N, C-alpha and C positions, 0 to 999 in steps of 0.2 A: 679964285682957279688954279694956281701954281701948287697949293696946297693940294689939291684933290689929284693934279699931277704926281707931285712924289706920293700921295696915297699910292696912286694907284701902280706905283713903281715898286714900291714899295710890298704891297701882293701881289707883283708877279713875281718877283726872287723870293715871297717865302713860298708861294706856290710851285718853284720850279725849284726849288731846293729840296722843298718834300716827295717830289717828286722821282728825283735823282737821287738813289742812294749814294752813300758816299764812293768812290774810286777807293780801293785795300791799297795798301804801300807797297810799293816795287822792290821784291829782295833782291840784288842783279847775282847773288851765290845762292842760288835757292837748295844745292847738296846741303848749307849750314843750317840746319835746324835749332841747335845751340843759343843761335843771337836774335832779337828782334828788335824791331826798329821802334822808338820813342815817338814824341808826338812830334819833335823833329829834325824824324825820318833818320836819324843819328842810331847805329849798331849799338847795343845793349847786349851782355851775356844775360842766357838765361839763368835764376838763382831759386828762382820762387814758384810754388804752383800757379800762381796770378800771373805770371811771366809767360806761365809755358801755355795757360789758358788765352791769352792775348794773342799769344804767336798761333796757335791752333786755328783760333779766330781768322790770324789774316790769310793761314794757306787753303781753308775752306774758303772764303772770300775771292780767292785768286783764282783757286780752284774752279768754283761755281761760274766766274767773270766768263772763263775759255768755254769748259760744258757744258755750260746751263746750270737752273737751278737743279738741286739734290730735287725726290720725290719727296712727298709727305710720307708721315709716319704710319697713317693711314694705309699707307700700300704694303707695309711690311709685311709677309708672311713665316709662319714660323719653319723652322727648318725640318724638315723630312727625313732625317740619315736612315742608310739601307747596309747593312753588309750584306756582301754580295758574296763575299770571299773573305778567306781569312791563309798564311802562309808563315807558318815560325819558321825565322831564319835565327842565324847563331845570334846573334845581340836585338834583333827586332821582333816584332808580328808584324807583316806588313798585311 
């Protein structure tokens, strides 16, 4: 009987951990994009592309936590660019 209770408790814990996605790490200074938090939540400088990839994941996860999930890629539509006018200035074309 005791074994059965322990087994049910373990299964409930596993089901709960699978249902709830892990919360992204909290960055106190959100303007410093050149630091990433390691597994111990200690800031370290970004030195490699892999470090930046991890920081990007944290940024997207925190953004989606506030704004909701991003729409799927199947909802993307091609850009329909139309030039309606052109003005030549001294250094640029607007």
